[in-house]
C-alpha positions in Angstrom: 63.9 24.5 -42.5 62.8 27.5 -44.5 66.2 29.0 -43.9 68.0 25.9 -45.2 65.7 25.8 -48.3 66.4 29.5 -48.9 70.2 28.8 -48.7 69.9 25.9 -51.2 67.9 28.0 -53.6 70.3 30.9 -53.4 73.3 28.6 -53.9 71.6 27.0 -56.9 70.8 30.4 -58.4 74.4 31.5 -57.9 75.8 28.4 -59.5 73.5 28.8 -62.4 74.5 32.4 -62.9 78.2 31.4 -62.6 77.8 28.6 -65.1 75.9 31.0 -67.4 78.7 33.5 -67.2 81.3 30.9 -68.0 79.4 29.6 -71.0 78.9 33.2 -72.2 82.7 33.8 -71.8 83.5 30.6 -73.7 81.0 31.5 -76.4 82.5 35.0 -76.6 86.0 33.6 -77.2 84.6 31.2 -79.8 82.9 34.0 -81.6 86.1 36.1 -81.9 88.2 35.8 -85.0 91.5 34.0 -84.3 94.9 35.4 -85.0 97.9 33.0 -84.8 101.4 34.2 -83.8 104.6 32.2 -83.8 106.0 33.4 -80.5 104.7 34.9 -77.2 106.4 38.4 -77.6 104.3 38.8 -80.8 101.1 37.9 -78.9 102.0 40.8 -76.5 102.3 43.3 -79.3 99.2 42.1 -81.2 97.1 42.2 -78.1 98.4 45.7 -77.2 97.2 47.0 -80.6 94.1 44.8 -81.2 92.7 44.9 -77.7 90.1 42.2 -77.1 88.7 42.1 -80.6 90.6 38.9 -81.5 91.6 35.7 -79.8 95.4 35.6 -80.2 97.0 32.1 -80.0 100.7 31.4 -79.8 101.9 28.4 -81.8 105.3 27.8 -80.2 104.9 25.6 -77.1 106.1 27.1 -73.8 109.7 26.2 -73.1 110.3 24.9 -76.6 113.4 25.9 -78.7 112.0 27.8 -81.7 114.9 26.6 -83.9 114.1 22.9 -83.4 110.4 23.0 -82.6 108.1 20.5 -84.5 104.6 21.9 -84.4 101.8 19.4 -83.7 98.9 18.8 -86.0 96.6 20.8 -83.7 99.0 23.8 -83.9 99.1 23.5 -87.7 95.3 23.4 -87.7 95.1 26.5 -85.5 97.2 28.4 -88.0 95.1 27.1 -90.9 91.9 28.3 -89.3 93.2 31.7 -88.2 92.3 34.9 -89.9 96.0 35.8 -90.1 99.3 34.2 -89.1 102.0 36.5 -87.9 105.6 35.2 -88.0 109.1 36.6 -87.4 109.9 35.2 -90.8 113.0 33.0 -90.2 112.3 30.0 -87.9 112.0 26.6 -89.5 108.8 25.8 -87.7 107.2 28.9 -89.1 108.0 27.8 -92.6 106.8 24.2 -91.9 103.4 25.5 -90.8 103.2 27.7 -93.8 104.1 24.9 -96.2 101.6 22.4 -94.7 98.8 25.0 -94.6 95.7 25.2 -96.7 96.8 28.5 -98.3 93.5 30.3 -97.2 94.8 32.5 -94.4 97.2 35.4 -94.6 100.7 34.8 -93.5 102.6 38.0 -92.6 106.3 38.3 -91.8 106.2 41.1 -89.3 110.0 41.6 -89.6 109.5 43.0 -93.1 111.5 46.2 -93.4 114.1 45.2 -90.8 117.6 44.7 -92.0 118.6 41.2 -91.2 121.9 40.3 -89.5 123.9 37.4 -90.8 126.7 35.2 -89.5 125.7 35.9 -85.9 125.9 32.2 -85.0 129.5 31.9 -85.8 131.9 29.0 -85.3 130.5 27.1 -88.2 127.2 26.1 -86.6 124.7 24.7 -89.2 121.3 26.3 -89.0 118.3 26.0 -91.2 117.6 29.6 -90.7 121.1 30.9 -91.5 120.2 31.8 -95.1 117.2 33.8 -93.7 119.4 35.8 -91.4 119.3 36.0 -87.6 115.7 35.2 -86.6 115.8 37.0 -83.2 114.5 40.3 -84.6 112.1 40.9 -81.6 115.0 41.2 -79.1 115.5 44.8 -80.3 113.1 47.5 -79.0 113.6 49.4 -82.3 112.8 46.4 -84.3 109.6 45.8 -82.3 108.5 49.3 -83.2 108.7 48.4 -86.9 107.0 45.1 -86.2 104.1 46.8 -84.4 103.7 49.1 -87.4 103.5 46.1 -89.7 100.9 44.4 -87.4 98.8 47.6 -87.3 98.7 47.8 -91.1 97.2 44.3 -91.3 94.7 44.9 -88.6 93.5 48.1 -90.3 93.1 46.2 -93.5 91.1 43.5 -91.8 89.0 45.8 -89.8 88.9 49.2 -91.5 86.0 50.5 -89.5 88.3 50.6 -86.5 91.4 52.0 -88.2 91.7 55.0 -86.0 91.5 52.9 -82.8 94.4 50.8 -84.1 96.4 53.9 -85.0 95.9 55.4 -81.6 97.0 52.2 -79.9 100.1 52.1 -82.1 100.9 55.7 -81.3 100.7 54.9 -77.6 102.8 51.7 -77.9 105.4 53.5 -80.1 105.8 56.2 -77.4 106.4 53.5 -74.8 108.9 51.7 -77.0 110.8 55.0 -77.7 110.9 55.7 -73.9 112.2 52.1 -73.3 114.8 52.5 -76.0 116.1 55.7 -74.4 116.0 54.1 -71.0 118.0 51.0 -72.1 120.5 53.2 -73.9 121.1 55.2 -70.8 121.5 52.1 -68.6 123.9 50.5 -71.1 125.9 53.6 -71.9 128.1 53.2 -68.8 128.4 49.4 -69.1 132.0 48.3 -69.0 133.0 46.0 -70.5 130.9 46.2 -73.7 131.2 42.4 -74.3 129.1 39.6 -72.8 128.8 35.8 -73.2 125.6 34.1 -74.2 124.8 30.4 -74.8 122.9 31.0 -78.0 123.6 34.2 -80.0 120.1 35.7 -79.8 121.0 39.2 -78.8 122.7 40.3 -82.1 120.1 43.0 -82.8 120.2 44.4 -79.3 124.0 44.4 -79.5 123.9 46.3 -82.8 121.5 48.9 -81.3 123.8 49.8 -78.3 127.3 48.9 -79.5 127.7 45.7 -77.6 129.6 42.5 -78.4 128.0 39.1 -77.9 130.3 36.1 -77.5 128.4 32.9 -78.5 129.3 30.0 -76.2 127.0 27.0 -77.0 126.8 24.4 -79.7 123.0 23.9 -79.5 122.5 20.6 -77.7 126.1 19.4 -78.4 128.9 19.3 -75.9 131.4 22.2 -76.5 134.6 20.7 -77.8 137.8 21.2 -75.8 139.3 23.3 -78.7 136.2 25.5 -78.9 136.1 25.8 -75.1 139.7 27.1 -75.1 138.8 29.7 -77.7 135.7 30.8 -75.7 137.7 31.2 -72.5 140.4 33.2 -74.2 138.0 35.5 -76.0 135.8 36.1 -73.0 138.8 36.7 -70.7 140.4 39.0 -73.2 137.2 41.0 -73.4 136.8 41.0 -69.6 133.4 39.4 -69.8 131.5 39.7 -66.5 128.1 38.3 -67.4 127.0 35.1 -69.2 123.4 34.9 -70.3 121.7 31.5 -70.5 118.4 31.0 -72.3 115.8 28.8 -70.5 114.8 26.9 -73.6 118.3 25.4 -73.9 119.7 22.6 -71.8 123.4 22.3 -71.1 125.3 20.8 -68.2 128.4 22.7 -69.4 127.0 26.2 -68.8 127.9 26.4 -65.1 131.4 24.9 -65.7 132.1 27.3 -68.6 130.8 30.2 -66.5 133.2 29.3 -63.7 136.1 29.2 -66.1 135.3 32.6 -67.6 134.8 34.0 -64.1 131.5 35.6 -65.0 128.0 35.8 -63.5 125.5 33.3 -64.9 122.1 35.0 -65.6 119.0 33.1 -66.8 116.9 35.0 -69.4 113.7 34.1 -71.2 113.6 36.0 -74.5 110.4 34.2 -75.5 108.5 35.5 -72.5 105.2 37.3 -73.1 106.6 40.2 -70.9 109.6 40.6 -73.3 110.3 44.2 -72.2 111.1 43.1 -68.7 113.6 40.7 -70.1 115.3 43.4 -72.1 115.5 45.6 -69.0 116.9 42.7 -67.0 119.6 42.2 -69.6 120.5 45.9 -69.6 120.6 46.1 -65.8 122.9 43.0 -65.7 125.2 44.5 -68.3 125.5 47.7 -66.3 126.2 46.0 -62.9 
């Protein structure tokens, strides 16, 4: 009896302590200033530099297409109440959140200083972001280094007492990105052919960095017309394309059929993944196969 009572008391104490810890953790998260970012790769970079001093929230829903995403009211409210809102500066949903905001938070385009690419979508696709340039700036390791620097400047301004900490973390991250850039360059250097197919042309910046040619295949959610399909097959065949990258946020029943006609290898990629560096390495390794 005494033993059973002791077990009950011990269990109650343990549950109480666990509950207390959970509440403390929740309170700790609530007490942290919030930083909003438009996409997951930006959350990765912000957290690498900021550490655990902020709660970083991504506004783009998982699996959503950033070029057609319509942010909910709760996501807009998150951006409104954030200390700062980091964007890549060209997606329609980023602009929509900015326009509907209260104007009290700081909105920072982390792609500032990066030379934008234009006309990467090709074949007369109409995009709201065309006049802003190719929005996929984060798919370049070199661009990410610039973006990390822009993020660090803002964090230092927000929290000047810890400027040196942010600088040190940026130095460490920059060294890793330089190493990754060298590694990717070495992997791709022997890649033959230099061309690849991709459903949505989101690797323009990576292609520019390493002298590659991307052949855009898809028409967003539309069916590829017979005429356009014939052009794709001819171009891909002429360039001896061996790999066809397909982004997970898009949905097309035509991808496998087109891949078969090209005679390439269909590879799923997720350029919006938090672990974006692994995706870049995956792409490089597939190109070099």
